[in-house]
C-alpha positions as CSV (number, residue, x, y, z in Angstrom):
1,M,10.7,-14.7,13.1
2,E,14.6,-14.7,12.1
3,L,15.9,-17.9,10.5
4,D,19.5,-18.7,10.0
5,L,20.3,-19.8,6.6
6,K,23.8,-21.2,7.1
7,R,23.2,-24.5,7.9
8,I,20.9,-25.2,4.6
9,A,22.6,-22.8,2.2
10,V,25.5,-25.6,1.2
11,T,23.1,-28.8,1.6
12,D,21.1,-29.5,-1.5
13,G,17.5,-30.8,-0.2
14,A,18.2,-29.4,3.2
15,V,14.9,-28.0,4.8
16,I,14.0,-25.5,7.7
17,P,10.5,-25.8,8.6
18,F,8.7,-23.1,10.8
19,S,5.5,-22.3,12.4
20,Y,4.8,-19.5,14.7
21,D,2.2,-16.8,15.6
22,A,2.9,-13.2,14.7
23,D,1.2,-10.5,16.9
24,L,-0.4,-7.5,14.7
25,T,-2.4,-6.3,17.4
26,Q,-1.3,-2.6,17.2
27,E,-1.2,-2.9,13.4
28,E,-3.7,0.1,12.7
29,M,-5.6,0.1,9.3
30,N,-8.2,2.8,8.3
31,G,-8.6,3.9,11.7
32,E,-9.0,0.5,13.5
33,Y,-7.0,-2.2,14.7
34,P,-8.3,-5.3,12.7
35,F,-6.0,-7.9,13.7
36,R,-7.4,-8.7,17.2
37,T,-6.0,-12.4,17.3
38,P,-2.4,-13.6,16.2
39,V,-1.7,-14.5,12.8
40,H,-0.6,-18.0,12.2
41,I,2.4,-18.1,9.7
42,E,3.9,-21.7,8.6
43,G,6.1,-23.1,6.2
44,K,9.5,-23.9,5.1
45,V,13.0,-22.8,3.4
46,Q,14.3,-25.3,1.2
47,N,17.6,-25.7,-0.7
48,H,16.8,-26.7,-4.0
49,L,20.0,-27.3,-6.2
50,G,21.4,-24.3,-4.3
51,V,18.8,-22.1,-4.7
52,L,17.1,-21.3,-1.4
53,K,13.2,-21.2,-1.6
54,L,10.7,-19.9,0.9
55,Y,7.4,-21.2,1.0
56,A,4.8,-19.6,3.4
57,T,1.3,-19.3,4.3
58,A,-0.2,-16.8,6.7
59,N,-3.8,-17.2,8.0
60,A,-5.8,-14.4,10.2
61,L,-9.1,-13.2,11.2
62,Y,-9.6,-9.7,9.9
63,E,-12.2,-7.9,12.0
64,T,-13.7,-4.5,10.6
65,R,-17.0,-2.8,10.1
66,C,-19.3,-2.9,7.1
67,A,-18.7,-0.4,4.6
68,R,-22.2,0.4,4.3
69,C,-24.1,-0.1,7.5
70,L,-21.3,-0.2,10.2
71,A,-22.1,-3.6,11.2
72,P,-19.2,-5.8,12.7
73,V,-17.5,-8.1,9.9
74,K,-15.2,-10.9,10.1
75,E,-13.3,-12.2,7.3
76,D,-10.7,-14.9,7.0
77,L,-7.6,-14.1,5.2
78,S,-5.0,-16.3,4.0
79,V,-2.1,-15.4,2.0
80,T,0.9,-17.7,0.5
81,C,4.2,-16.4,-0.3
82,D,6.6,-18.5,-2.6
83,M,10.1,-16.6,-3.0
84,I,13.4,-17.3,-4.0
85,L,15.8,-15.9,-1.5
86,S,19.0,-14.7,-3.1
87,G,21.9,-12.7,-2.3
88,D,22.7,-11.4,-5.8
89,A,21.8,-7.8,-6.4
90,Q,21.1,-8.3,-10.0
91,N,17.6,-9.4,-9.5
92,D,16.1,-6.4,-8.1
93,D,13.7,-6.1,-10.6
94,R,11.6,-9.2,-10.0
95,D,8.6,-9.7,-7.5
96,D,9.5,-13.3,-6.6
97,I,13.0,-12.7,-5.7
98,Y,13.8,-11.4,-2.3
99,Q,17.2,-9.7,-1.5
100,L,19.1,-11.5,1.2
101,E,21.3,-9.2,3.3
102,G,23.4,-11.7,5.4
103,D,23.1,-15.4,6.5
104,S,19.4,-14.8,8.0
105,I,16.1,-13.7,7.0
106,E,13.5,-11.9,8.9
107,L,10.2,-13.8,7.8
108,D,7.7,-11.3,9.0
109,D,9.4,-8.7,6.6
110,I,8.1,-11.1,3.6
111,V,5.0,-12.4,4.8
112,I,3.2,-9.7,7.0
113,P,3.3,-7.2,3.8
114,A,1.9,-9.6,1.8
115,L,-0.9,-10.5,4.1
116,I,-1.6,-6.5,4.6
117,L,-1.6,-6.3,0.8
118,E,-4.4,-9.0,0.5
119,V,-6.8,-6.8,2.6
120,D,-9.6,-5.6,0.6
121,F,-10.5,-1.7,0.3
122,A,-13.9,-2.4,1.8
123,Y,-15.9,-5.5,3.4
124,Y,-19.9,-5.8,3.6
125,C,-22.0,-7.7,6.3
126,K,-23.9,-9.1,3.2
127,P,-23.6,-8.4,-0.6
128,D,-27.0,-6.7,-0.6
129,C,-26.6,-4.3,2.2
130,K,-28.8,-1.6,2.0
131,G,-26.3,1.0,4.5
132,L,-27.8,3.6,6.5
133,C,-30.1,6.4,5.7
134,P,-28.3,9.5,4.8
135,K,-30.7,11.7,6.8
136,C,-31.8,9.9,9.9
137,G,-29.1,7.1,10.0
138,K,-31.3,4.4,10.6
139,N,-29.7,1.0,9.3
140,R,-32.0,0.2,6.3
141,N,-31.4,-3.5,6.7
142,E,-33.7,-3.4,9.6
143,G,-36.4,-1.9,7.5
144,P,-37.7,1.2,6.2
145,C,-36.9,4.5,8.0
146,G,-39.9,6.8,7.1
147,C,-37.8,9.7,5.7
148,D,-38.8,11.0,2.1
149,G,-36.7,9.1,-0.4
150,R,-36.5,12.0,-2.8
151,E,-33.4,13.8,-2.7
152,I,-33.4,17.1,-4.4
153,D,-30.2,18.7,-5.6
154,S,-30.4,22.0,-3.9
155,R,-29.4,24.0,-7.0
156,L,-32.7,22.7,-8.3
157,A,-34.8,23.5,-5.4
158,V,-36.1,26.4,-7.3
159,L,-37.8,24.0,-10.0
160,Q,-39.2,22.0,-7.4
161,K,-40.9,25.1,-6.1
162,L,-42.5,25.4,-9.4
163,L,-43.8,21.9,-9.7
164,D,-45.0,22.1,-6.2
165,K,-47.2,25.3,-7.2
166,E,-48.9,23.4,-10.1
167,D,-50.2,20.6,-7.6
């Protein structure tokens, strides 16, 4: 969503409120399309003593799979953006200042990257998820699979044969 900032740039205390839904259904992450519902973004841009400040919140439902057992996982994401909007190129090194290029701003260029940075590397169906059996693929959360739990390194298989002979 693009906001025209000309009308508040010269009036102290002026505010432009906004509220809209962004479509991220085509945003691919880790081979999936986790944003299956619209992302709701709302906030305001305010002129405070000649300084334009952006206050925005994005809320989304992130749908993925458990990193251990591949069960579906739904996670509510929420991110808040507080930025100073500046046309001064001397502030390039600050994280809380967004460089304006003209008299308008594209809100998605600020809020959507902040939301994506909020996504964790891995999500789990529950904190103590047991995952899948590496031999048969059974979900260990549903019960034991019956596979031999001992995993022998192939480099030590010769030693295992010696132990088996002693029995």
